[in-house]
Backbone of each chain as ProteinMPNN parsed JSONL, in Angstrom:
{"seq_chain_A": "MKRVVISDEPISAEVALAGLSDLGGGAVSSFTGISRDDGGVTAIELEHYPGMTESSLMRLIDEAFARWALLGAAIVHRIGRVAVGEPVVVVGAASRHRADALEATAFLIDRLKTDAPFWKKEHYADGTSVWVDAKSSDDDRSSRWT", "coords_chain_A": {"N_chain_A": [[30.018, -16.495, 65.44], [28.133, -16.845, 62.569], [25.486, -15.922, 60.592], [23.221, -16.511, 58.008], [20.143, -16.045, 56.572], [17.509, -16.7, 54.382], [14.218, -15.863, 53.96], [10.854, -16.785, 53.358], [8.85, -16.213, 54.985], [7.391, -13.95, 57.438], [9.837, -11.871, 59.083], [11.7, -11.076, 62.09], [13.45, -8.623, 64.014], [14.223, -9.433, 66.53], [14.368, -12.272, 66.442], [16.176, -12.551, 64.337], [18.511, -11.489, 65.381], [19.083, -13.054, 67.498], [21.132, -14.47, 69.97], [23.385, -12.959, 69.361], [23.968, -11.264, 71.433], [25.034, -12.881, 73.309], [27.689, -13.532, 73.143], [29.81, -12.734, 74.573], [30.704, -10.183, 74.154], [30.698, -6.526, 74.3], [29.01, -5.084, 72.75], [26.241, -4.857, 70.55], [25.089, -4.23, 67.379], [22.586, -3.139, 65.057], [20.66, -3.104, 61.979], [17.495, -2.496, 60.63], [15.599, -2.892, 57.796], [12.627, -1.635, 56.4], [9.602, -2.309, 54.679], [8.356, 0.256, 52.736], [5.885, 2.851, 52.46], [5.842, 4.219, 49.63], [4.406, 6.636, 48.032], [1.763, 5.397, 47.591], [2.345, 2.695, 47.538], [1.519, -0.634, 48.282], [2.58, -3.067, 48.841], [5.721, -4.791, 48.631], [7.583, -6.928, 46.432], [9.907, -9.464, 46.512], [12.428, -10.91, 44.608], [14.933, -13.44, 44.162], [18.232, -14.906, 43.632], [18.573, -18.044, 44.038], [21.01, -19.761, 45.944], [23.282, -18.241, 44.817], [22.582, -15.971, 46.224], [22.757, -16.696, 48.987], [25.484, -17.388, 49.12], [26.722, -14.98, 48.417], [25.944, -13.287, 50.499], [27.11, -14.582, 52.693], [29.754, -14.249, 51.986], [30.014, -11.484, 52.29], [29.754, -11.291, 55.069], [32.03, -12.747, 55.834], [33.969, -11.013, 54.827], [33.483, -8.783, 56.439], [34.233, -9.838, 58.909], [36.946, -10.045, 58.425], [37.7, -7.414, 58.291], [36.92, -6.096, 60.655], [36.964, -6.421, 64.265], [35.068, -8.751, 65.039], [32.577, -10.595, 66.87], [30.326, -11.879, 66.097], [27.936, -12.091, 63.379], [24.969, -11.343, 61.533], [22.705, -11.827, 58.834], [19.499, -11.477, 57.765], [17.053, -11.941, 55.402], [14.046, -11.099, 53.786], [12.073, -12.747, 51.263], [9.731, -12.864, 48.493], [6.318, -11.68, 48.824], [5.961, -8.687, 50.602], [4.272, -6.881, 52.94], [3.59, -3.349, 53.325], [5.266, -1.818, 55.996], [6.256, -4.107, 57.157], [9.286, -5.84, 58.167], [12.02, -6.029, 55.854], [14.697, -6.645, 55.736], [17.159, -7.644, 58.106], [20.112, -6.755, 59.624], [22.928, -7.526, 61.588], [25.565, -7.098, 64.025], [28.07, -8.202, 66.331], [30.434, -7.227, 68.813], [33.419, -6.64, 70.838], [33.78, -3.943, 71.509], [32.006, -0.898, 70.686], [32.6, 0.387, 68.182], [33.47, -1.421, 66.181], [31.212, -3.11, 65.753], [29.287, -1.23, 64.951], [30.391, -0.071, 62.603], [30.686, -2.361, 61.021], [28.026, -3.139, 60.687], [26.986, -1.05, 59.11], [28.595, -1.387, 56.85], [27.738, -3.986, 56.035], [24.981, -3.647, 55.304], [25.196, -1.632, 53.381], [26.796, -2.816, 51.374], [25.304, -5.093, 50.829], [23.167, -3.986, 49.458], [24.199, -3.431, 46.918], [25.534, -5.697, 46.066], [24.228, -8.16, 46.519], [22.108, -10.613, 45.028], [19.163, -9.635, 44.755], [15.888, -8.583, 43.746], [13.495, -5.988, 43.563], [10.074, -5.388, 43.494], [7.486, -3.018, 43.248], [4.173, -2.954, 44.432], [1.062, -1.449, 43.727], [-1.93, 0.23, 44.977], [-3.863, 0.336, 42.959], [-3.518, -1.976, 41.569], [-1.457, -2.08, 39.773], [2.066, -2.643, 39.071], [5.608, -2.175, 39.516], [9.035, -2.617, 38.652], [11.672, -1.814, 40.816], [14.106, 0.709, 40.304], [17.674, 0.57, 40.427], [19.586, 2.596, 42.679], [21.773, 5.376, 42.298], [22.772, 6.538, 44.553], [22.973, 4.426, 46.302], [25.068, 3.003, 45.149], [27.101, 4.845, 45.617], [27.264, 4.834, 48.431], [27.978, 2.188, 48.883], [30.464, 2.06, 47.628], [32.086, 3.389, 49.343], [33.266, 1.547, 50.931], [35.152, 0.095, 49.585]], "CA_chain_A": [[28.705, -16.863, 64.914], [27.798, -16.244, 61.273], [24.133, -16.386, 60.257], [22.56, -16.006, 56.802], [18.836, -16.683, 56.414], [16.575, -16.163, 53.387], [12.944, -16.322, 54.509], [9.619, -16.362, 52.692], [7.907, -15.937, 56.075], [7.768, -12.702, 58.123], [11.035, -11.926, 59.91], [11.73, -10.075, 63.164], [14.797, -8.295, 64.459], [14.526, -10.215, 67.729], [14.794, -13.616, 66.039], [17.359, -12.444, 63.47], [19.691, -11.113, 66.168], [19.184, -13.955, 68.654], [22.448, -15.05, 70.208], [24.484, -12.006, 69.173], [24.307, -10.627, 72.714], [25.548, -13.913, 74.226], [29.002, -13.945, 72.639], [30.847, -12.232, 75.468], [31.113, -8.835, 73.799], [30.013, -5.419, 74.956], [28.254, -4.296, 71.78], [25.489, -5.431, 69.435], [24.525, -3.183, 66.534], [21.752, -3.732, 64.015], [19.875, -2.285, 61.064], [16.299, -3.144, 60.101], [14.98, -2.208, 56.659], [11.186, -1.88, 56.458], [8.857, -2.013, 53.458], [7.943, 1.65, 52.942], [4.783, 3.347, 51.636], [6.315, 5.28, 48.732], [3.406, 7.091, 47.069], [0.7, 4.458, 47.249], [2.806, 1.307, 47.523], [0.84, -1.452, 49.29], [3.464, -4.192, 49.177], [6.815, -5.034, 47.697], [7.801, -8.348, 46.165], [11.342, -9.666, 46.342], [12.905, -12.097, 43.898], [16.37, -13.587, 44.394], [18.946, -15.929, 42.854], [18.895, -19.046, 45.063], [22.393, -20.24, 45.874], [24.179, -17.094, 44.766], [22.204, -15.05, 47.295], [23.332, -17.142, 50.253], [26.951, -17.334, 49.093], [27.175, -13.582, 48.392], [25.76, -12.721, 51.842], [28.136, -15.149, 53.577], [31.027, -13.618, 51.622], [30.026, -10.163, 52.933], [30.036, -11.505, 56.492], [33.451, -13.114, 55.934], [34.751, -9.786, 54.608], [33.328, -7.961, 57.643], [35.084, -10.441, 59.952], [38.349, -9.759, 58.111], [37.973, -5.971, 58.449], [36.658, -5.615, 62.004], [37.07, -7.433, 65.324], [33.689, -9.147, 65.31], [32.278, -11.858, 67.552], [29.239, -12.514, 65.355], [27.207, -11.248, 62.433], [23.775, -11.997, 60.997], [21.91, -11.175, 57.794], [18.247, -12.193, 57.52], [16.395, -11.188, 54.329], [12.768, -11.623, 53.279], [11.755, -12.812, 49.844], [8.288, -12.946, 48.282], [5.532, -10.456, 48.992], [6.142, -8.089, 51.927], [3.346, -5.754, 53.096], [4.159, -2.122, 53.871], [5.385, -1.838, 57.451], [6.956, -5.31, 57.62], [10.729, -5.842, 57.9], [12.536, -6.668, 54.639], [16.035, -7.152, 56.019], [17.783, -7.32, 59.398], [21.552, -6.986, 59.624], [23.443, -7.258, 62.924], [26.943, -7.488, 64.313], [28.462, -8.151, 67.741], [31.873, -7.032, 69.006], [33.757, -6.28, 72.218], [33.549, -2.509, 71.656], [30.94, -0.523, 69.755], [32.99, 0.885, 66.856], [33.525, -2.531, 65.22], [29.857, -3.549, 65.406], [28.599, -0.155, 64.224], [30.92, 0.047, 61.241], [30.387, -3.595, 60.287], [26.603, -3.112, 60.336], [26.84, -0.137, 57.964], [29.224, -2.088, 55.718], [26.922, -5.115, 55.575], [23.769, -3.216, 54.589], [25.581, -0.872, 52.176], [27.276, -3.736, 50.338], [24.172, -5.954, 50.449], [22.332, -3.245, 48.486], [24.793, -3.401, 45.577], [26.201, -6.954, 45.718], [23.428, -9.378, 46.696], [21.151, -10.713, 43.917], [17.733, -9.481, 45.051], [15.208, -7.571, 42.928], [12.325, -5.528, 44.305], [8.966, -4.858, 42.691], [6.491, -2.329, 44.075], [2.763, -3.139, 44.066], [0.247, -0.286, 44.09], [-3.33, -0.035, 45.328], [-4.696, 0.177, 41.754], [-3.238, -3.26, 40.937], [-0.257, -2.023, 38.935], [3.321, -2.927, 39.764], [6.769, -1.719, 38.763], [10.33, -2.995, 39.206], [12.405, -0.674, 41.377], [15.405, 0.973, 39.687], [18.811, 0.72, 41.337], [19.874, 4.003, 42.968], [23.2, 5.72, 42.279], [23.188, 6.84, 45.933], [23.375, 3.15, 46.905], [26.418, 2.72, 44.644], [28.029, 5.744, 46.309], [27.466, 4.362, 49.809], [28.693, 0.912, 48.846], [31.856, 2.242, 47.196], [32.872, 3.898, 50.485], [33.881, 0.423, 51.658], [36.085, -0.664, 48.749]], "C_chain_A": [[28.438, -16.105, 63.616], [26.463, -16.814, 60.826], [23.633, -15.699, 58.987], [21.257, -16.775, 56.644], [18.054, -15.94, 55.327], [15.211, -16.736, 53.756], [11.76, -15.852, 53.672], [8.492, -16.177, 53.71], [8.322, -14.615, 56.73], [8.991, -12.901, 59.018], [10.917, -10.889, 61.016], [13.172, -9.848, 63.566], [15.188, -9.178, 65.645], [15.055, -11.606, 67.371], [16.098, -13.546, 65.228], [18.629, -12.236, 64.279], [19.925, -12.044, 67.35], [20.59, -14.533, 68.756], [23.582, -14.052, 70.096], [24.91, -11.354, 70.492], [24.905, -11.609, 73.717], [26.958, -14.351, 73.868], [30.148, -13.373, 73.463], [31.32, -10.826, 75.157], [30.342, -7.779, 74.566], [29.114, -4.637, 74.02], [27.526, -5.182, 70.778], [24.862, -4.265, 68.682], [23.655, -3.83, 65.481], [21.086, -2.665, 63.166], [18.685, -3.108, 60.617], [15.744, -2.297, 58.966], [13.527, -2.62, 56.575], [10.541, -1.489, 55.138], [8.111, -0.69, 53.649], [6.825, 2.023, 51.976], [5.254, 4.538, 50.811], [5.216, 5.617, 47.737], [2.411, 6.034, 46.634], [1.119, 3.014, 47.124], [2.084, 0.533, 48.633], [1.698, -2.636, 49.726], [4.646, -4.169, 48.215], [6.964, -6.543, 47.541], [9.278, -8.525, 45.832], [11.638, -11.003, 45.688], [14.402, -12.224, 44.193], [16.924, -14.737, 43.561], [19.39, -16.992, 43.857], [20.306, -19.599, 44.863], [23.369, -19.077, 45.859], [23.859, -16.108, 45.888], [22.907, -15.432, 48.594], [24.858, -16.998, 50.238], [27.442, -15.884, 49.091], [27.008, -12.941, 49.769], [26.805, -13.28, 52.807], [29.502, -14.558, 53.262], [31.13, -12.222, 52.244], [30.345, -10.291, 54.424], [31.504, -11.871, 56.69], [34.337, -11.875, 55.771], [34.669, -8.872, 55.825], [34.195, -8.506, 58.778], [36.561, -10.131, 59.701], [38.701, -8.302, 58.394], [37.835, -5.478, 59.876], [36.764, -6.764, 63.005], [35.663, -7.819, 65.769], [33.623, -10.468, 66.07], [31.174, -12.615, 66.823], [28.615, -11.543, 64.382], [26.053, -12.049, 61.851], [23.162, -11.151, 59.883], [20.686, -12.051, 57.555], [17.44, -11.354, 56.533], [15.108, -11.874, 53.913], [12.821, -11.784, 51.775], [10.243, -12.958, 49.716], [7.619, -11.612, 48.566], [5.62, -9.961, 50.43], [5.247, -6.859, 52.021], [4.082, -4.547, 53.652], [4.149, -2.195, 55.4], [6.109, -3.054, 57.988], [8.454, -5.21, 57.325], [11.077, -6.59, 56.61], [13.884, -7.321, 54.925], [16.442, -6.737, 57.43], [19.249, -7.718, 59.297], [22.052, -6.68, 61.032], [24.874, -7.711, 63.076], [27.209, -7.333, 65.806], [29.977, -8.024, 67.831], [32.136, -6.684, 70.471], [33.433, -4.815, 72.475], [32.704, -2.005, 70.498], [31.396, -0.183, 68.342], [32.978, -0.239, 65.815], [32.119, -2.957, 64.788], [29.132, -2.491, 64.582], [29.084, -0.057, 62.788], [30.591, -1.191, 60.41], [28.922, -3.63, 59.858], [26.371, -2.229, 59.115], [27.426, -0.771, 56.706], [28.298, -3.165, 55.155], [25.69, -4.646, 54.811], [24.134, -2.437, 53.33], [25.999, -1.806, 51.047], [26.195, -4.731, 49.908], [23.367, -5.296, 49.334], [22.885, -3.33, 47.068], [25.327, -4.761, 45.123], [25.289, -8.184, 45.733], [22.313, -9.433, 45.653], [19.691, -10.81, 44.371], [17.176, -8.424, 44.105], [13.848, -7.286, 43.542], [11.29, -4.939, 43.342], [7.975, -4.196, 43.637], [5.092, -2.589, 43.521], [1.956, -1.959, 44.582], [-1.216, -0.679, 44.293], [-4.2, -0.274, 44.096], [-4.38, -1.104, 40.985], [-2.013, -3.249, 40.039], [0.981, -2.341, 39.768], [4.479, -2.482, 38.89], [8.051, -2.179, 39.462], [11.054, -1.732, 39.67], [13.741, -0.533, 40.652], [16.484, 1.059, 40.761], [19.132, 2.208, 41.487], [21.38, 4.261, 42.939], [23.689, 6.061, 43.687], [23.595, 5.564, 46.672], [24.778, 2.76, 46.44], [27.445, 3.566, 45.39], [28.315, 5.244, 47.723], [28.271, 3.067, 49.828], [30.17, 1.115, 48.53], [32.712, 2.879, 48.284], [33.715, 2.786, 51.108], [34.905, -0.341, 50.823], [37.49, -0.092, 48.867]], "O_chain_A": [[28.51, -14.876, 63.575], [26.31, -18.028, 60.693], [23.62, -14.472, 58.896], [21.257, -18.004, 56.588], [17.95, -14.713, 55.349], [15.056, -17.953, 53.854], [11.666, -14.677, 53.319], [7.33, -16.005, 53.342], [9.472, -14.198, 56.598], [9.162, -13.955, 59.631], [10.139, -9.941, 60.909], [14.009, -10.746, 63.477], [16.333, -9.615, 65.754], [16.058, -12.06, 67.922], [17.0, -14.366, 65.407], [19.694, -12.739, 63.919], [20.864, -11.844, 68.121], [21.16, -15.015, 67.777], [24.645, -14.268, 70.678], [26.061, -10.945, 70.65], [25.245, -11.23, 74.838], [27.379, -15.441, 74.256], [31.315, -13.509, 73.095], [32.231, -10.319, 75.811], [29.458, -8.084, 75.366], [28.516, -3.641, 74.424], [28.096, -6.124, 70.227], [24.189, -3.419, 69.272], [23.937, -4.947, 65.047], [20.961, -1.506, 63.559], [18.83, -4.279, 60.265], [15.452, -1.116, 59.154], [13.209, -3.806, 56.665], [10.887, -0.466, 54.547], [7.338, -0.531, 54.594], [6.807, 1.58, 50.827], [5.1, 5.693, 51.206], [5.099, 4.958, 46.703], [2.233, 5.8, 45.439], [0.341, 2.182, 46.654], [2.04, 0.979, 49.78], [1.557, -3.142, 50.839], [4.571, -3.599, 47.127], [6.536, -7.323, 48.391], [9.825, -7.824, 44.98], [11.183, -12.06, 46.126], [15.067, -11.219, 44.447], [16.183, -15.444, 42.879], [20.455, -16.867, 44.462], [20.727, -19.866, 43.737], [24.187, -18.933, 46.767], [24.762, -15.481, 46.44], [23.567, -14.604, 49.222], [25.455, -16.546, 51.215], [28.469, -15.585, 49.7], [27.843, -12.131, 50.171], [27.33, -12.546, 53.645], [30.324, -14.383, 54.161], [32.209, -11.817, 52.677], [31.11, -9.498, 54.973], [32.152, -11.366, 57.607], [35.327, -11.71, 56.484], [35.663, -8.254, 56.207], [34.816, -7.742, 59.517], [37.336, -9.974, 60.644], [39.85, -7.982, 58.698], [38.538, -4.553, 60.283], [36.667, -7.934, 62.634], [35.136, -7.284, 66.744], [34.489, -11.332, 65.933], [31.089, -13.84, 66.914], [28.742, -10.327, 64.529], [26.14, -13.266, 61.693], [23.106, -9.924, 59.976], [20.811, -13.219, 57.187], [17.17, -10.182, 56.796], [15.08, -13.088, 53.71], [13.53, -11.048, 51.088], [9.55, -13.154, 50.714], [8.257, -10.56, 48.553], [5.381, -10.721, 51.369], [5.432, -5.899, 51.273], [5.077, -4.691, 54.364], [3.153, -2.583, 56.011], [6.538, -3.056, 59.141], [8.853, -4.572, 56.351], [10.509, -7.641, 56.313], [14.18, -8.406, 54.425], [16.121, -5.642, 57.891], [19.586, -8.846, 58.939], [21.646, -5.678, 61.619], [25.344, -8.591, 62.356], [26.651, -6.453, 66.462], [30.713, -8.623, 67.046], [31.205, -6.462, 71.245], [32.882, -4.47, 73.521], [32.686, -2.623, 69.433], [30.661, -0.435, 67.387], [32.525, -0.032, 64.689], [31.862, -3.143, 63.599], [28.439, -2.821, 63.62], [28.279, 0.03, 61.86], [30.256, -1.08, 59.231], [28.614, -4.107, 58.766], [25.648, -2.611, 58.195], [26.831, -0.702, 55.631], [28.096, -3.247, 53.943], [25.383, -5.204, 53.758], [23.454, -2.564, 52.311], [25.605, -1.612, 49.898], [26.171, -5.162, 48.755], [22.94, -5.957, 48.387], [22.115, -3.304, 46.108], [25.551, -4.967, 43.931], [25.559, -9.154, 45.025], [21.643, -8.43, 45.411], [19.08, -11.878, 44.374], [17.878, -7.494, 43.709], [13.141, -8.193, 43.982], [11.607, -4.104, 42.495], [7.658, -4.738, 44.696], [4.848, -2.466, 42.321], [2.132, -1.519, 45.718], [-1.675, -1.736, 43.86], [-5.181, -1.014, 44.176], [-4.895, -1.314, 39.887], [-1.573, -4.307, 39.587], [0.949, -2.311, 40.998], [4.353, -2.416, 37.667], [8.153, -2.14, 40.688], [11.04, -0.71, 38.984], [14.431, -1.524, 40.412], [16.243, 1.556, 41.862], [18.971, 2.984, 40.545], [22.165, 3.481, 43.478], [24.871, 5.897, 43.991], [24.45, 5.6, 47.556], [25.58, 2.251, 47.223], [28.518, 3.082, 45.751], [29.465, 5.231, 48.162], [29.138, 2.875, 50.681], [31.03, 0.434, 49.088], [33.937, 2.909, 48.164], [34.743, 3.048, 51.732], [35.472, -1.324, 51.299], [38.417, -0.598, 48.235]]}, "seq_chain_B": "MRLVYFAAVREAIGVASETCDLPAHVRNINNTIDWLAGQSPGHALAFQDKARLRFALDQAMVPLDAALGDAHELAIFPPVTGG", "coords_chain_B": {"N_chain_B": [[24.759, -24.351, 27.38], [23.349, -23.185, 30.338], [20.887, -20.788, 30.816], [19.831, -18.238, 32.951], [17.298, -16.056, 34.101], [16.278, -12.979, 35.638], [13.856, -10.909, 37.334], [12.887, -7.986, 35.57], [14.057, -8.809, 33.194], [13.507, -11.547, 33.091], [10.692, -11.394, 32.934], [10.332, -10.095, 30.46], [11.331, -11.953, 28.64], [9.892, -14.203, 29.255], [10.377, -16.687, 30.322], [11.983, -18.336, 33.112], [14.324, -19.709, 32.914], [16.47, -21.308, 30.503], [17.946, -23.664, 28.209], [20.624, -23.417, 26.0], [22.303, -24.216, 22.95], [25.07, -22.653, 22.201], [26.377, -20.881, 19.341], [29.622, -21.555, 17.824], [31.168, -19.241, 17.54], [30.446, -17.635, 19.612], [31.853, -16.458, 22.359], [32.146, -14.831, 24.535], [30.375, -12.871, 27.068], [29.238, -10.606, 25.935], [29.022, -11.315, 23.158], [27.204, -13.369, 23.536], [24.892, -12.087, 24.46], [24.246, -10.53, 22.213], [23.699, -12.556, 20.361], [21.578, -13.922, 21.633], [19.659, -11.909, 21.619], [18.594, -12.035, 19.118], [16.881, -14.158, 19.155], [14.166, -14.035, 19.847], [11.333, -11.749, 19.923], [10.903, -11.072, 22.591], [13.379, -11.629, 23.824], [14.885, -9.712, 22.443], [13.747, -7.362, 23.411], [14.34, -7.59, 26.147], [17.098, -7.374, 26.13], [17.797, -4.944, 25.015], [19.123, -2.74, 26.037], [22.199, -2.896, 26.899], [23.791, -1.684, 28.79], [22.224, -1.583, 31.001], [22.187, -4.037, 32.093], [23.222, -6.797, 34.171], [25.546, -9.448, 35.024], [26.134, -12.895, 35.845], [28.409, -15.525, 36.064], [28.284, -18.877, 36.595], [27.3, -18.191, 39.105], [28.871, -16.072, 40.014], [29.489, -12.638, 39.969], [30.226, -10.934, 36.939], [31.847, -8.865, 34.401], [30.541, -7.391, 31.287], [32.328, -8.031, 29.219], [33.407, -10.457, 29.887], [34.902, -13.664, 29.389], [33.268, -16.71, 28.416], [34.399, -19.172, 28.966], [34.551, -22.319, 30.559], [32.132, -22.243, 31.818], [28.977, -23.221, 33.263], [26.57, -22.013, 33.767], [24.893, -19.059, 32.953], [23.761, -16.091, 34.243], [21.466, -13.47, 33.712], [20.503, -10.213, 34.408], [18.76, -7.281, 35.782], [20.342, -4.37, 37.4], [20.894, -4.961, 40.885], [18.478, -4.757, 43.6], [18.061, -5.137, 46.377], [17.496, -5.307, 50.001]], "CA_chain_B": [[24.797, -23.323, 28.431], [22.079, -22.898, 30.991], [20.692, -19.349, 30.975], [18.797, -17.925, 33.944], [16.887, -14.649, 34.007], [15.574, -12.49, 36.819], [13.152, -9.625, 37.389], [12.315, -7.504, 34.311], [14.604, -9.627, 32.106], [12.695, -12.775, 33.088], [9.335, -11.09, 32.475], [10.352, -9.757, 29.032], [11.595, -13.168, 27.867], [8.751, -15.088, 29.478], [10.791, -17.909, 31.033], [12.98, -18.082, 34.145], [15.594, -20.312, 32.503], [16.439, -22.105, 29.276], [19.261, -24.205, 27.845], [20.916, -23.116, 24.595], [23.589, -24.566, 22.344], [25.554, -21.407, 21.611], [27.267, -21.076, 18.195], [31.043, -21.602, 18.198], [31.782, -17.903, 17.591], [30.011, -16.944, 20.833], [32.872, -16.825, 23.348], [32.057, -14.024, 25.761], [28.996, -12.515, 27.4], [28.766, -9.635, 24.941], [28.571, -12.11, 21.993], [26.033, -14.16, 23.928], [23.741, -11.186, 24.512], [23.902, -10.177, 20.835], [23.09, -13.73, 19.73], [20.286, -14.177, 22.285], [18.705, -10.85, 21.262], [17.964, -12.413, 17.862], [16.123, -15.404, 19.296], [12.722, -13.76, 19.908], [11.074, -10.336, 20.269], [11.066, -10.917, 24.035], [14.82, -11.523, 24.087], [15.346, -8.414, 21.925], [13.289, -6.34, 24.361], [15.066, -7.735, 27.417], [18.533, -7.076, 25.995], [17.987, -3.781, 24.136], [20.051, -1.778, 26.642], [23.192, -3.724, 27.604], [24.338, -0.948, 29.939], [21.303, -1.769, 32.124], [22.181, -5.452, 32.459], [24.328, -7.329, 34.971], [25.772, -10.843, 34.642], [26.854, -13.787, 36.747], [28.814, -16.804, 35.486], [28.326, -19.851, 37.69], [26.909, -17.498, 40.341], [29.812, -15.01, 40.404], [29.288, -11.459, 39.124], [31.292, -10.683, 35.964], [31.508, -7.783, 33.475], [30.009, -7.732, 29.958], [33.348, -8.567, 28.316], [33.978, -11.683, 30.447], [34.855, -14.875, 28.571], [32.396, -17.753, 28.969], [35.222, -20.265, 29.471], [33.793, -23.575, 30.638], [31.03, -22.038, 32.769], [27.763, -23.972, 32.963], [25.354, -21.215, 33.957], [24.994, -17.607, 32.804], [22.564, -15.374, 34.71], [21.354, -12.123, 33.147], [19.5, -9.556, 35.248], [18.957, -5.843, 35.986], [21.064, -4.063, 38.63], [20.18, -5.522, 42.033], [17.747, -3.749, 44.386], [17.613, -5.732, 47.633], [17.642, -4.537, 51.236]], "C_chain_B": [[23.398, -23.143, 29.017], [22.006, -21.387, 31.23], [19.595, -19.13, 31.998], [18.563, -16.421, 33.957], [16.124, -14.244, 35.258], [14.878, -11.161, 36.541], [12.635, -9.225, 36.0], [12.835, -8.288, 33.115], [13.782, -10.905, 31.967], [11.298, -12.5, 32.522], [9.301, -10.797, 30.976], [10.512, -11.02, 28.184], [10.478, -14.192, 28.053], [9.08, -16.418, 30.111], [11.871, -17.538, 32.047], [14.334, -18.671, 33.777], [15.392, -21.071, 31.203], [17.852, -22.62, 29.027], [19.463, -24.004, 26.352], [22.245, -23.718, 24.189], [24.084, -23.323, 21.627], [26.447, -21.713, 20.411], [28.731, -20.959, 18.612], [31.667, -20.216, 18.326], [31.409, -17.129, 18.856], [30.918, -17.365, 21.987], [32.84, -15.991, 24.618], [30.607, -13.583, 25.979], [28.422, -11.541, 26.378], [28.242, -10.338, 23.692], [27.269, -12.84, 22.318], [24.773, -13.293, 23.922], [23.286, -10.835, 23.09], [23.195, -11.345, 20.142], [21.693, -13.996, 20.308], [19.233, -13.16, 21.854], [17.981, -11.178, 19.957], [17.034, -13.611, 17.969], [14.614, -15.207, 19.361], [12.534, -12.28, 20.207], [11.252, -10.087, 21.773], [12.529, -10.784, 24.427], [15.333, -10.157, 23.634], [14.975, -7.297, 22.885], [14.115, -6.38, 25.644], [16.5, -7.227, 27.313], [18.807, -5.821, 25.182], [18.979, -2.773, 24.717], [21.068, -2.535, 27.504], [23.756, -3.03, 28.831], [23.476, -1.143, 31.183], [21.25, -3.233, 32.569], [23.392, -5.787, 33.323], [24.382, -8.838, 34.732], [26.473, -11.619, 35.757], [27.148, -15.076, 35.999], [29.022, -17.778, 36.63], [28.216, -19.142, 39.045], [27.958, -16.524, 40.869], [29.643, -13.845, 39.431], [30.499, -11.241, 38.22], [30.87, -9.535, 35.053], [31.073, -8.303, 32.108], [31.046, -8.388, 29.058], [33.976, -9.878, 28.819], [33.839, -12.849, 29.47], [33.963, -15.917, 29.233], [33.212, -18.894, 29.567], [34.435, -21.56, 29.473], [32.649, -23.475, 31.656], [29.788, -22.8, 32.306], [26.514, -23.102, 32.976], [25.661, -19.729, 33.826], [23.678, -16.99, 33.264], [22.613, -13.953, 34.18], [20.21, -11.425, 33.879], [19.753, -8.051, 35.322], [19.837, -5.611, 37.218], [20.218, -4.442, 39.859], [19.583, -4.415, 42.91], [17.228, -4.333, 45.706], [17.735, -4.775, 48.811], [16.428, -3.69, 51.544]], "O_chain_B": [[22.412, -22.975, 28.298], [22.933, -20.786, 31.773], [18.543, -19.765, 31.927], [19.494, -15.625, 33.841], [15.418, -15.051, 35.861], [15.259, -10.405, 35.647], [12.01, -10.04, 35.322], [12.128, -8.422, 32.117], [13.407, -11.294, 30.861], [10.784, -13.284, 31.724], [8.361, -11.195, 30.289], [9.893, -11.139, 27.126], [10.155, -14.949, 27.138], [8.181, -17.204, 30.411], [12.587, -16.553, 31.869], [15.37, -18.208, 34.254], [14.268, -21.431, 30.851], [18.826, -22.088, 29.56], [18.609, -24.361, 25.54], [23.197, -23.735, 24.968], [23.576, -22.976, 20.561], [27.197, -22.689, 20.437], [29.045, -20.339, 19.629], [32.587, -20.021, 19.121], [31.995, -16.084, 19.139], [30.789, -18.463, 22.527], [33.413, -16.367, 25.64], [29.728, -13.886, 25.173], [27.254, -11.643, 26.002], [27.156, -10.018, 23.208], [26.358, -12.918, 21.493], [23.721, -13.713, 23.439], [22.091, -10.841, 22.796], [22.214, -11.147, 19.425], [20.747, -14.261, 19.567], [18.055, -13.497, 21.733], [16.888, -10.67, 19.707], [16.458, -14.035, 16.968], [13.856, -16.099, 18.979], [13.455, -11.621, 20.688], [11.7, -9.014, 22.177], [12.887, -9.943, 25.251], [16.114, -9.516, 24.337], [15.773, -6.397, 23.146], [14.534, -5.344, 26.16], [17.055, -6.712, 28.284], [19.925, -5.635, 24.701], [19.609, -2.029, 23.967], [20.83, -2.783, 28.686], [24.153, -3.683, 29.797], [23.936, -0.9, 32.298], [20.367, -3.619, 33.335], [24.442, -5.152, 33.224], [23.401, -9.44, 34.295], [27.289, -11.075, 36.502], [26.259, -15.657, 35.376], [29.833, -17.539, 37.525], [28.937, -19.455, 39.992], [27.939, -16.183, 42.052], [29.653, -14.039, 38.215], [31.644, -11.347, 38.66], [29.679, -9.249, 34.931], [31.213, -9.488, 31.804], [30.694, -9.217, 28.218], [34.958, -10.354, 28.25], [32.811, -13.009, 28.812], [33.905, -16.004, 30.459], [32.795, -19.516, 30.543], [33.734, -21.87, 28.51], [32.25, -24.466, 32.269], [29.578, -22.997, 31.109], [25.53, -23.395, 32.297], [26.557, -19.202, 34.486], [22.613, -17.321, 32.744], [23.661, -13.308, 34.194], [19.1, -11.951, 33.97], [20.837, -7.59, 34.966], [20.061, -6.537, 37.999], [19.0, -4.269, 39.87], [20.098, -3.297, 42.963], [16.097, -4.061, 46.107], [18.037, -3.593, 48.644], [16.406, -2.987, 52.553]]}, "name": "protein", "num_of_chains": 2, "seq": "MKRVVISDEPISAEVALAGLSDLGGGAVSSFTGISRDDGGVTAIELEHYPGMTESSLMRLIDEAFARWALLGAAIVHRIGRVAVGEPVVVVGAASRHRADALEATAFLIDRLKTDAPFWKKEHYADGTSVWVDAKSSDDDRSSRWTMRLVYFAAVREAIGVASETCDLPAHVRNINNTIDWLAGQSPGHALAFQDKARLRFALDQAMVPLDAALGDAHELAIFPPVTGG"}
């Protein structure tokens, strides 16, 4: 099972991961990224590159399947305006034993951060907004997997 | 060539996409950026720091020195910040 969903509606881990536990394996691992209150942020806004986004996320899942013994994987990502406290992304993987699902989950979120065409803007309580800068720490984590 | 812009690049230029007939000497992305920067103050602002830009040709990420070839769509955007 391979699932990629881009959603302009609120997402939940439960829906994003549905089915991963029914694939006959012994392990489901997941990561949920949540819109965070960084110094007065009230919401974030996510823009993406339709078409390339979906294909780049499916390519990451295909790569994860090639590297680990997976039974399923899912990536569900919000776009549009996301209030602080709401999920932005859910990544999950299922496998027979835990090591494959755990490592694949870390791979998927680390590489999503550097490879998938999303851009994040922070909105503040005073009405101002600013585009988020890419972090070198994200590049470092992503390059662990190359 | 269809050009598409995202995030701060899109805001600086003021449009999400446009179609341009590039001059014959423009053969790679670097040439394209230099030529586009002369098209308006917004383009100049968006492309003033090439090291801060990323590119996709027909929806595949490529480096600044990539040849345009027969690609139909060039996307220009800041480093990605999803997740």
